C-alpha positions in Angstrom: -40.7 -15.3 -16.6 -41.9 -18.8 -16.1 -40.2 -22.2 -14.8 -40.4 -25.4 -14.9 -38.2 -28.7 -14.1 -37.5 -31.0 -17.2 -36.0 -33.9 -17.8 -32.8 -34.7 -19.8 -32.0 -38.2 -20.9 -28.4 -39.4 -20.6 -28.6 -41.9 -23.1 -26.6 -44.5 -20.9 -28.2 -44.9 -17.3 -31.5 -42.7 -17.1 -32.0 -39.2 -17.1 -31.7 -36.0 -14.7 -33.4 -32.8 -14.0 -32.6 -29.3 -15.3 -34.2 -26.5 -14.0 -35.6 -24.0 -17.4 -36.3 -20.3 -16.9 -37.9 -18.9 -20.0 -37.8 -15.2 -20.4 -41.1 -13.1 -20.7 -41.0 -12.9 -24.6 -41.0 -16.5 -24.2 -38.1 -17.4 -26.5 -34.8 -16.1 -27.2 -30.7 -17.0 -26.9 -29.6 -19.7 -24.8 -27.6 -20.2 -21.5 -26.5 -23.6 -20.0 -26.2 -22.7 -16.2 -23.7 -24.5 -14.3 -24.2 -25.1 -10.8 -21.3 -24.6 -7.8 -20.6 -27.3 -5.4 -24.2 -26.5 -3.5 -26.5 -27.8 -5.8 -29.0 -26.2 -8.6 -30.2 -24.6 -5.0 -32.1 -21.3 -4.4 -29.4 -19.1 -5.4 -28.6 -21.1 -8.9 -32.3 -20.7 -9.5 -32.7 -17.2 -8.8 -29.4 -16.5 -11.3 -31.4 -18.3 -14.2 -34.3 -16.4 -13.3 -32.2 -13.3 -13.4 -31.0 -14.1 -17.0 -34.5 -15.2 -18.0 -35.5 -11.8 -17.2 -32.8 -10.5 -19.5 -34.5 -11.9 -22.4 -32.6 -15.6 -22.2 -33.6 -19.3 -22.0 -31.6 -20.6 -19.4 -30.9 -24.1 -18.1 -29.3 -25.4 -15.1 -28.7 -28.9 -14.9 -28.2 -30.9 -11.9 -24.5 -32.0 -12.0 -24.7 -33.9 -9.0 -27.4 -36.4 -10.0 -25.2 -39.4 -10.3 -24.6 -39.5 -6.6 -27.2 -37.4 -5.1 -30.0 -35.6 -7.3 -32.0 -32.7 -6.5 -29.6 -31.1 -3.5 -30.8 -27.7 -2.6 -27.4 -27.0 -0.1 -26.9 -23.7 1.5 -23.7 -21.7 2.4 -23.0 -22.9 5.6 -20.3 -25.4 6.9 -22.4 -28.5 6.8 -23.5 -27.5 3.0 -20.0 -26.4 1.8 -18.6 -30.1 3.3 -21.0 -31.7 1.3 -20.9 -30.3 -1.6 -17.1 -30.1 -1.3 -17.0 -33.8 -0.9 -19.4 -34.5 -3.8 -17.4 -32.3 -6.1 -14.1 -34.6 -4.9 -15.7 -38.0 -5.6 -17.3 -36.9 -9.1 -16.3 -38.0 -12.2 -15.4 -34.9 -14.2 -15.3 -36.7 -17.5 -18.8 -37.6 -16.9 -20.0 -34.2 -15.6 -18.8 -32.5 -18.8 -20.6 -35.5 -20.8 -23.9 -34.7 -19.3 -23.5 -31.1 -19.7 -22.7 -31.4 -23.8 -25.9 -33.7 -23.6 -27.9 -30.9 -21.7 -26.3 -28.6 -24.4 -27.7 -30.2 -27.1 -30.8 -30.6 -25.2 -30.9 -26.9 -24.5 -30.4 -26.3 -28.3 -33.2 -28.0 -29.6 -35.8 -26.8 -27.5 -38.3 -24.6 -29.8 -37.9 -21.6 -27.3 -34.3 -21.1 -28.0 -33.6 -18.5 -30.9 -30.0 -17.6 -31.1 -26.8 -19.2 -30.3 -26.0 -21.0 -26.7 -23.3 -20.0 -23.9 -22.2 -21.8 -21.1 -21.9 -19.9 -17.6 -21.0 -21.2 -14.5 -19.9 -20.2 -11.1 -16.8 -21.7 -9.2 -16.7 -25.8 -10.0 -19.5 -24.4 -12.8 -17.0 -22.3 -14.0 -14.3 -24.5 -14.4 -16.9 -27.1 -16.2 -18.1 -24.5 -18.7 -14.4 -24.1 -19.8 -14.3 -27.7 -20.2 -17.8 -27.5 -21.8 -16.5 -24.8 -24.2 -13.3 -27.0 -25.0 -15.6 -29.7 -26.2 -17.1 -27.3 -28.9 -20.6 -27.9 -27.1 -21.1 -23.8 -27.0 -20.7 -20.6 -29.4 -19.2 -19.3 -26.1 -18.5 -19.7 -22.4 -18.6 -17.5 -19.2 -16.7 -18.4 -16.3 -16.9 -17.1 -12.6 -13.9 -17.8 -10.5 -13.2 -21.3 -12.2 -11.3 -23.3 -9.9 -9.0 -25.4 -11.7 -8.9 -23.8 -14.8 -5.3 -23.4 -14.2 -4.7 -27.0 -13.8 -5.8 -27.7 -17.0 -4.6 -25.4 -19.8 -4.1 -27.8 -22.2 -7.7 -27.4 -23.0 -6.9 -23.9 -24.0 -5.7 -24.6 -27.4 -9.4 -26.6 -28.1 -11.1 -23.2 -27.4 -11.8 -21.2 -30.4 -14.7 -19.7 -29.3 -15.3 -16.5 -27.6 -14.5 -16.7 -23.6 -15.2 -14.5 -20.4 -13.4 -15.1 -17.4 -13.9 -13.3 -14.1 -11.8 -13.8 -11.1 -11.3 -12.6 -7.6 -8.3 -10.6 -6.9 -8.2 -11.9 -3.1 -9.5 -15.4 -4.5 -8.4 -18.1 -1.2 -8.6 -20.9 -3.7 -7.2 -19.2 -6.9 -3.9 -17.6 -6.0 -2.6 -14.7 -8.4 0.0 -17.0 -10.0 -2.9 -19.3 -11.1 -4.7 -16.5 -12.9 -1.8 -15.0 -14.2 -1.2 -18.7 -15.9 -4.6 -18.1 -17.4 -3.6 -14.9 -18.8 -0.7 -16.5 -20.4 -2.3 -19.4 -22.2 -5.0 -17.1 -24.0 -2.3 -14.2 -24.5 -2.7 -12.8 -27.6 -5.8 -14.6 -28.5 -8.6 -12.4 -29.5 -11.3 -14.8 -28.5 -10.7 -14.3 -24.6 -11.4 -11.7 -21.6 -10.0 -12.3 -18.7 -11.0 -9.7 -15.9 -10.1 -9.6 -12.3 -11.9 -7.8 -9.6 -9.8 -6.0 -6.8 -10.5 -6.1 -3.0 -13.0 -9.1 -3.6 -12.8 -12.7 -2.8 -14.2 -16.0 -4.3 -17.8 -16.1 -5.0 -18.0 -12.4 -4.9 -21.4 -12.8 -7.4 -23.2 -14.6 -4.8 -25.7 -12.8 -2.5 -26.3 -15.2 -0.5 -22.3 -15.6 0.9 -20.7 -13.4 3.1 -18.2 -12.6 0.6 -21.0 -11.0 -2.0 -19.6 -7.7 -3.4 -22.7 -5.7 -5.0 -20.0 -3.3 -7.1 -18.0 -6.0 -8.3 -20.7 -8.3 -8.7 -22.8 -5.5 -10.7 -19.8 -5.0 -12.8 -19.4 -8.3 -13.7 -23.0 -9.1 -14.6 -22.6 -6.2 -17.0 -20.0 -7.1 -18.8 -20.9 -10.7 -18.8 -24.4 -9.2 -20.6 -22.6 -7.2 -22.8 -20.4 -10.5 -23.7 -23.7 -12.2 -24.6 -25.4 -9.9 -26.1 -22.4 -9.7 -28.6 -21.7 -13.4 -29.0 -25.1 -15.2 -28.9 -27.9 -12.8 -29.2 
């Protein structure tokens, strides 16, 4: 597995970085990996490497580049406060536009053989959902996507396969919000929604106190199965 930074031209006001991880074979289907509020930090780069070792070409773009490029925040109080402030000040329409641009760059790479999926965590899970609604990817994965329940008018635009993971004890996404998402996709064969019992928001991240190995492994396995069926 190899990795490097690449430049992505925004086509309007300069360029921004993306962390590109290539699988050992050098080629494969593609994943647009979308960060949490903590930037393309150590954990996101490690997740990109993990999926590259699973055989995917992975690009993690810098979503916050317009405000502050190259963030590598930790999961402490200071990191959370800074990341939350950047998210609250972010123009989500511009962020989606940047991600659609990044998806086009990724898809055009010679190393990409197969289709493209978006995959994001928390804020990135919501953005993965919005990118899917734009038709920019062939499939989407959303880990505890905060905000999806507030943008259910976009659900009808998503014809691609979509996989969503939620935490039963999520302090940011209440059970009623998850149920509203289920209802929005009810009867639609393209959506798979899983809730993991007795775990909190961020259960996939081994750098956070709420990390849960069992739920993380189960969600990762389901994600790999989904990706192997939909984009490989």
